[in-house]
ZAKEMAR-543110 format. One record per residue (C-alpha): chain; residue number from 1; z, y, x negated. Coordinates in steps of 0.2 Angstrom, whole numbers, plus 5000, padded with zeros to 4 digits. Layout:
% residues N
<lummi chaine="A" num="NUM" z="Z" y="Y" x="X"/>
...
This chain:
% residues 231
<lummi chaine="A" num="1" z="4970" y="5011" x="5318"/>
<lummi chaine="A" num="2" z="4951" y="5010" x="5313"/>
<lummi chaine="A" num="3" z="4955" y="5018" x="5295"/>
<lummi chaine="A" num="4" z="4970" y="5007" x="5293"/>
<lummi chaine="A" num="5" z="4959" y="4991" x="5297"/>
<lummi chaine="A" num="6" z="4947" y="4997" x="5285"/>
<lummi chaine="A" num="7" z="4960" y="5002" x="5271"/>
<lummi chaine="A" num="8" z="4968" y="4984" x="5273"/>
<lummi chaine="A" num="9" z="4949" y="4977" x="5271"/>
<lummi chaine="A" num="10" z="4946" y="4988" x="5256"/>
<lummi chaine="A" num="11" z="4963" y="4983" x="5248"/>
<lummi chaine="A" num="12" z="4960" y="4964" x="5251"/>
<lummi chaine="A" num="13" z="4944" y="4964" x="5243"/>
<lummi chaine="A" num="14" z="4951" y="4973" x="5227"/>
<lummi chaine="A" num="15" z="4965" y="4960" x="5227"/>
<lummi chaine="A" num="16" z="4953" y="4945" x="5228"/>
<lummi chaine="A" num="17" z="4943" y="4953" x="5214"/>
<lummi chaine="A" num="18" z="4956" y="4958" x="5203"/>
<lummi chaine="A" num="19" z="4955" y="4941" x="5193"/>
<lummi chaine="A" num="20" z="4936" y="4942" x="5190"/>
<lummi chaine="A" num="21" z="4939" y="4960" x="5185"/>
<lummi chaine="A" num="22" z="4954" y="4955" x="5173"/>
<lummi chaine="A" num="23" z="4943" y="4943" x="5164"/>
<lummi chaine="A" num="24" z="4928" y="4955" x="5160"/>
<lummi chaine="A" num="25" z="4941" y="4966" x="5151"/>
<lummi chaine="A" num="26" z="4939" y="4966" x="5133"/>
<lummi chaine="A" num="27" z="4956" y="4965" x="5123"/>
<lummi chaine="A" num="28" z="4965" y="4981" x="5123"/>
<lummi chaine="A" num="29" z="4960" y="4988" x="5140"/>
<lummi chaine="A" num="30" z="4968" y="4974" x="5151"/>
<lummi chaine="A" num="31" z="4986" y="4982" x="5157"/>
<lummi chaine="A" num="32" z="4991" y="4965" x="5162"/>
<lummi chaine="A" num="33" z="4989" y="4954" x="5149"/>
<lummi chaine="A" num="34" z="5002" y="4952" x="5135"/>
<lummi chaine="A" num="35" z="5001" y="4960" x="5119"/>
<lummi chaine="A" num="36" z="4994" y="4953" x="5104"/>
<lummi chaine="A" num="37" z="4995" y="4960" x="5087"/>
<lummi chaine="A" num="38" z="4975" y="4957" x="5088"/>
<lummi chaine="A" num="39" z="4972" y="4970" x="5102"/>
<lummi chaine="A" num="40" z="4963" y="4984" x="5097"/>
<lummi chaine="A" num="41" z="4974" y="5001" x="5097"/>
<lummi chaine="A" num="42" z="4968" y="5008" x="5113"/>
<lummi chaine="A" num="43" z="4978" y="5018" x="5123"/>
<lummi chaine="A" num="44" z="4983" y="5003" x="5136"/>
<lummi chaine="A" num="45" z="4987" y="4995" x="5119"/>
<lummi chaine="A" num="46" z="4997" y="5009" x="5112"/>
<lummi chaine="A" num="47" z="5008" y="5009" x="5129"/>
<lummi chaine="A" num="48" z="5011" y="4991" x="5127"/>
<lummi chaine="A" num="49" z="5017" y="4994" x="5110"/>
<lummi chaine="A" num="50" z="5029" y="5007" x="5116"/>
<lummi chaine="A" num="51" z="5035" y="4997" x="5130"/>
<lummi chaine="A" num="52" z="5038" y="4983" x="5117"/>
<lummi chaine="A" num="53" z="5047" y="4997" x="5106"/>
<lummi chaine="A" num="54" z="5060" y="4999" x="5121"/>
<lummi chaine="A" num="55" z="5063" y="4980" x="5125"/>
<lummi chaine="A" num="56" z="5069" y="4971" x="5110"/>
<lummi chaine="A" num="57" z="5065" y="4952" x="5118"/>
<lummi chaine="A" num="58" z="5049" y="4958" x="5122"/>
<lummi chaine="A" num="59" z="5044" y="4964" x="5104"/>
<lummi chaine="A" num="60" z="5052" y="4946" x="5096"/>
<lummi chaine="A" num="61" z="5041" y="4937" x="5108"/>
<lummi chaine="A" num="62" z="5027" y="4946" x="5101"/>
<lummi chaine="A" num="63" z="5031" y="4943" x="5083"/>
<lummi chaine="A" num="64" z="5035" y="4925" x="5084"/>
<lummi chaine="A" num="65" z="5017" y="4923" x="5094"/>
<lummi chaine="A" num="66" z="5010" y="4933" x="5077"/>
<lummi chaine="A" num="67" z="5021" y="4921" x="5067"/>
<lummi chaine="A" num="68" z="5015" y="4906" x="5075"/>
<lummi chaine="A" num="69" z="4995" y="4911" x="5074"/>
<lummi chaine="A" num="70" z="4998" y="4915" x="5055"/>
<lummi chaine="A" num="71" z="4997" y="4932" x="5056"/>
<lummi chaine="A" num="72" z="5016" y="4937" x="5051"/>
<lummi chaine="A" num="73" z="5028" y="4926" x="5041"/>
<lummi chaine="A" num="74" z="5048" y="4934" x="5046"/>
<lummi chaine="A" num="75" z="5064" y="4930" x="5049"/>
<lummi chaine="A" num="76" z="5079" y="4936" x="5061"/>
<lummi chaine="A" num="77" z="5093" y="4943" x="5053"/>
<lummi chaine="A" num="78" z="5110" y="4948" x="5060"/>
<lummi chaine="A" num="79" z="5113" y="4965" x="5064"/>
<lummi chaine="A" num="80" z="5120" y="4978" x="5053"/>
<lummi chaine="A" num="81" z="5136" y="4990" x="5056"/>
<lummi chaine="A" num="82" z="5142" y="5004" x="5048"/>
<lummi chaine="A" num="83" z="5136" y="5023" x="5046"/>
<lummi chaine="A" num="84" z="5115" y="5017" x="5048"/>
<lummi chaine="A" num="85" z="5117" y="5002" x="5059"/>
<lummi chaine="A" num="86" z="5103" y="4989" x="5063"/>
<lummi chaine="A" num="87" z="5102" y="4981" x="5079"/>
<lummi chaine="A" num="88" z="5088" y="4967" x="5082"/>
<lummi chaine="A" num="89" z="5079" y="4968" x="5065"/>
<lummi chaine="A" num="90" z="5069" y="4956" x="5056"/>
<lummi chaine="A" num="91" z="5067" y="4953" x="5036"/>
<lummi chaine="A" num="92" z="5046" y="4952" x="5034"/>
<lummi chaine="A" num="93" z="5041" y="4942" x="5021"/>
<lummi chaine="A" num="94" z="5022" y="4943" x="5022"/>
<lummi chaine="A" num="95" z="5006" y="4944" x="5032"/>
<lummi chaine="A" num="96" z="4996" y="4930" x="5034"/>
<lummi chaine="A" num="97" z="4990" y="4926" x="5017"/>
<lummi chaine="A" num="98" z="4995" y="4945" x="5012"/>
<lummi chaine="A" num="99" z="5011" y="4944" x="5001"/>
<lummi chaine="A" num="100" z="5023" y="4956" x="4998"/>
<lummi chaine="A" num="101" z="5031" y="4964" x="4981"/>
<lummi chaine="A" num="102" z="5047" y="4958" x="4991"/>
<lummi chaine="A" num="103" z="5054" y="4956" x="5009"/>
<lummi chaine="A" num="104" z="5057" y="4970" x="5018"/>
<lummi chaine="A" num="105" z="5070" y="4974" x="5032"/>
<lummi chaine="A" num="106" z="5060" y="4982" x="5048"/>
<lummi chaine="A" num="107" z="5065" y="4986" x="5066"/>
<lummi chaine="A" num="108" z="5055" y="4975" x="5077"/>
<lummi chaine="A" num="109" z="5044" y="4990" x="5082"/>
<lummi chaine="A" num="110" z="5040" y="4993" x="5064"/>
<lummi chaine="A" num="111" z="5037" y="4975" x="5061"/>
<lummi chaine="A" num="112" z="5024" y="4974" x="5076"/>
<lummi chaine="A" num="113" z="5015" y="4992" x="5070"/>
<lummi chaine="A" num="114" z="5015" y="4983" x="5051"/>
<lummi chaine="A" num="115" z="5006" y="4967" x="5056"/>
<lummi chaine="A" num="116" z="4992" y="4976" x="5067"/>
<lummi chaine="A" num="117" z="4989" y="4987" x="5053"/>
<lummi chaine="A" num="118" z="4988" y="4972" x="5040"/>
<lummi chaine="A" num="119" z="4979" y="4964" x="5051"/>
<lummi chaine="A" num="120" z="4966" y="4976" x="5058"/>
<lummi chaine="A" num="121" z="4964" y="4987" x="5044"/>
<lummi chaine="A" num="122" z="4972" y="4984" x="5026"/>
<lummi chaine="A" num="123" z="4963" y="4966" x="5027"/>
<lummi chaine="A" num="124" z="4945" y="4970" x="5035"/>
<lummi chaine="A" num="125" z="4945" y="4987" x="5024"/>
<lummi chaine="A" num="126" z="4945" y="4975" x="5008"/>
<lummi chaine="A" num="127" z="4934" y="4962" x="5016"/>
<lummi chaine="A" num="128" z="4921" y="4977" x="5018"/>
<lummi chaine="A" num="129" z="4921" y="4978" x="4999"/>
<lummi chaine="A" num="130" z="4918" y="4960" x="4997"/>
<lummi chaine="A" num="131" z="4934" y="4956" x="4991"/>
<lummi chaine="A" num="132" z="4951" y="4949" x="4998"/>
<lummi chaine="A" num="133" z="4968" y="4960" x="5000"/>
<lummi chaine="A" num="134" z="4982" y="4948" x="4990"/>
<lummi chaine="A" num="135" z="4996" y="4958" x="4990"/>
<lummi chaine="A" num="136" z="5005" y="4975" x="4994"/>
<lummi chaine="A" num="137" z="5016" y="4983" x="4984"/>
<lummi chaine="A" num="138" z="5029" y="4993" x="4993"/>
<lummi chaine="A" num="139" z="5044" y="5002" x="4990"/>
<lummi chaine="A" num="140" z="5056" y="4996" x="5006"/>
<lummi chaine="A" num="141" z="5059" y="5002" x="5022"/>
<lummi chaine="A" num="142" z="5077" y="5003" x="5026"/>
<lummi chaine="A" num="143" z="5087" y="5015" x="5017"/>
<lummi chaine="A" num="144" z="5103" y="5024" x="5024"/>
<lummi chaine="A" num="145" z="5098" y="5042" x="5017"/>
<lummi chaine="A" num="146" z="5094" y="5058" x="5026"/>
<lummi chaine="A" num="147" z="5076" y="5065" x="5025"/>
<lummi chaine="A" num="148" z="5071" y="5067" x="5007"/>
<lummi chaine="A" num="149" z="5089" y="5061" x="5001"/>
<lummi chaine="A" num="150" z="5096" y="5078" x="5006"/>
<lummi chaine="A" num="151" z="5115" y="5080" x="5008"/>
<lummi chaine="A" num="152" z="5114" y="5087" x="5026"/>
<lummi chaine="A" num="153" z="5100" y="5085" x="5039"/>
<lummi chaine="A" num="154" z="5093" y="5073" x="5051"/>
<lummi chaine="A" num="155" z="5093" y="5054" x="5045"/>
<lummi chaine="A" num="156" z="5078" y="5048" x="5039"/>
<lummi chaine="A" num="157" z="5066" y="5035" x="5047"/>
<lummi chaine="A" num="158" z="5072" y="5025" x="5034"/>
<lummi chaine="A" num="159" z="5090" y="5024" x="5038"/>
<lummi chaine="A" num="160" z="5084" y="5015" x="5054"/>
<lummi chaine="A" num="161" z="5072" y="5003" x="5047"/>
<lummi chaine="A" num="162" z="5057" y="5011" x="5055"/>
<lummi chaine="A" num="163" z="5047" y="5017" x="5042"/>
<lummi chaine="A" num="164" z="5037" y="5007" x="5027"/>
<lummi chaine="A" num="165" z="5032" y="5015" x="5010"/>
<lummi chaine="A" num="166" z="5018" y="5008" x="5002"/>
<lummi chaine="A" num="167" z="5014" y="5010" x="4984"/>
<lummi chaine="A" num="168" z="4998" y="5000" x="4979"/>
<lummi chaine="A" num="169" z="4987" y="4985" x="4985"/>
<lummi chaine="A" num="170" z="4982" y="4972" x="4975"/>
<lummi chaine="A" num="171" z="4965" y="4965" x="4976"/>
<lummi chaine="A" num="172" z="4958" y="4946" x="4974"/>
<lummi chaine="A" num="173" z="4947" y="4952" x="4958"/>
<lummi chaine="A" num="174" z="4963" y="4957" x="4949"/>
<lummi chaine="A" num="175" z="4963" y="4976" x="4951"/>
<lummi chaine="A" num="176" z="4978" y="4987" x="4959"/>
<lummi chaine="A" num="177" z="4972" y="5000" x="4971"/>
<lummi chaine="A" num="178" z="4988" y="5014" x="4968"/>
<lummi chaine="A" num="179" z="4989" y="5029" x="4979"/>
<lummi chaine="A" num="180" z="4996" y="5039" x="4964"/>
<lummi chaine="A" num="181" z="4980" y="5033" x="4953"/>
<lummi chaine="A" num="182" z="4966" y="5031" x="4965"/>
<lummi chaine="A" num="183" z="4968" y="5042" x="4979"/>
<lummi chaine="A" num="184" z="4957" y="5053" x="4974"/>
<lummi chaine="A" num="185" z="4945" y="5041" x="4966"/>
<lummi chaine="A" num="186" z="4927" y="5041" x="4968"/>
<lummi chaine="A" num="187" z="4925" y="5024" x="4966"/>
<lummi chaine="A" num="188" z="4928" y="5010" x="4980"/>
<lummi chaine="A" num="189" z="4947" y="5010" x="4978"/>
<lummi chaine="A" num="190" z="4947" y="5029" x="4982"/>
<lummi chaine="A" num="191" z="4937" y="5025" x="4998"/>
<lummi chaine="A" num="192" z="4947" y="5009" x="5002"/>
<lummi chaine="A" num="193" z="4962" y="5020" x="5000"/>
<lummi chaine="A" num="194" z="4955" y="5035" x="5011"/>
<lummi chaine="A" num="195" z="4949" y="5023" x="5025"/>
<lummi chaine="A" num="196" z="4963" y="5012" x="5026"/>
<lummi chaine="A" num="197" z="4975" y="5027" x="5027"/>
<lummi chaine="A" num="198" z="4965" y="5035" x="5041"/>
<lummi chaine="A" num="199" z="4965" y="5020" x="5050"/>
<lummi chaine="A" num="200" z="4983" y="5018" x="5049"/>
<lummi chaine="A" num="201" z="4986" y="5031" x="5061"/>
<lummi chaine="A" num="202" z="4981" y="5022" x="5077"/>
<lummi chaine="A" num="203" z="4995" y="5010" x="5073"/>
<lummi chaine="A" num="204" z="5010" y="5019" x="5067"/>
<lummi chaine="A" num="205" z="5018" y="5035" x="5076"/>
<lummi chaine="A" num="206" z="5016" y="5045" x="5060"/>
<lummi chaine="A" num="207" z="5006" y="5041" x="5044"/>
<lummi chaine="A" num="208" z="5010" y="5052" x="5030"/>
<lummi chaine="A" num="209" z="5000" y="5054" x="5010"/>
<lummi chaine="A" num="210" z="4995" y="5062" x="4996"/>
<lummi chaine="A" num="211" z="4988" y="5078" x="5005"/>
<lummi chaine="A" num="212" z="5005" y="5080" x="5016"/>
<lummi chaine="A" num="213" z="5015" y="5086" x="5002"/>
<lummi chaine="A" num="214" z="5020" y="5081" x="4984"/>
<lummi chaine="A" num="215" z="5034" y="5070" x="4988"/>
<lummi chaine="A" num="216" z="5020" y="5058" x="4995"/>
<lummi chaine="A" num="217" z="5007" y="5059" x="4981"/>
<lummi chaine="A" num="218" z="5012" y="5040" x="4976"/>
<lummi chaine="A" num="219" z="5015" y="5032" x="4992"/>
<lummi chaine="A" num="220" z="5010" y="5031" x="5010"/>
<lummi chaine="A" num="221" z="5024" y="5034" x="5023"/>
<lummi chaine="A" num="222" z="5021" y="5025" x="5039"/>
<lummi chaine="A" num="223" z="5034" y="5028" x="5052"/>
<lummi chaine="A" num="224" z="5038" y="5025" x="5070"/>
<lummi chaine="A" num="225" z="5042" y="5043" x="5076"/>
<lummi chaine="A" num="226" z="5029" y="5053" x="5084"/>
<lummi chaine="A" num="227" z="5013" y="5049" x="5092"/>
<lummi chaine="A" num="228" z="4997" y="5048" x="5080"/>
<lummi chaine="A" num="229" z="5003" y="5061" x="5066"/>
<lummi chaine="A" num="230" z="4992" y="5057" x="5052"/>
<lummi chaine="A" num="231" z="4993" y="5069" x="5037"/>
């Protein structure tokens, strides 16, 4: 009985202190707060992202909050049927002040990860060079095909709009930073690409670049499969 009473007191103290403890936790470390695209990619944040990926309504709520805060511009789209159906997908129009070479279809989880990547990596990395990121040139996301366009084999992540291919970044000083032309460069364009790619791995299930294989020599492939694959 005495042990039970002590345990009850301890539990009562913990419950009473929980609001205070929660207020002391920095963003990305509070398991009870709603996910935000501004949360750093901690283990807790990754768990929340996984939860959002499995709950479309939750994921869409986070996207709407990101749009309200000016981090993302998107539209909800009708479901697509056929060989490569899409459910609860969105059309991404841009990320804050960063425009796109064209809008693209994305699964909600891809739109979420992409928003976090642009907000927390692509834009700040450009700012560290004293310039602004103005546009992202990409090759799209949704394509009903197998991996590497093979006639047989499993479907590509693009078949479910779960991957985004980026070819280049446009900077406010007029320069284009191209994956094909500047990945190995020793100037700030090369450093920008390598740092941006390395940091991207914390937001996507897989990030594939020029060092993965020849097929990715001219673009970054950011996909949702896996967990932290960075090659």
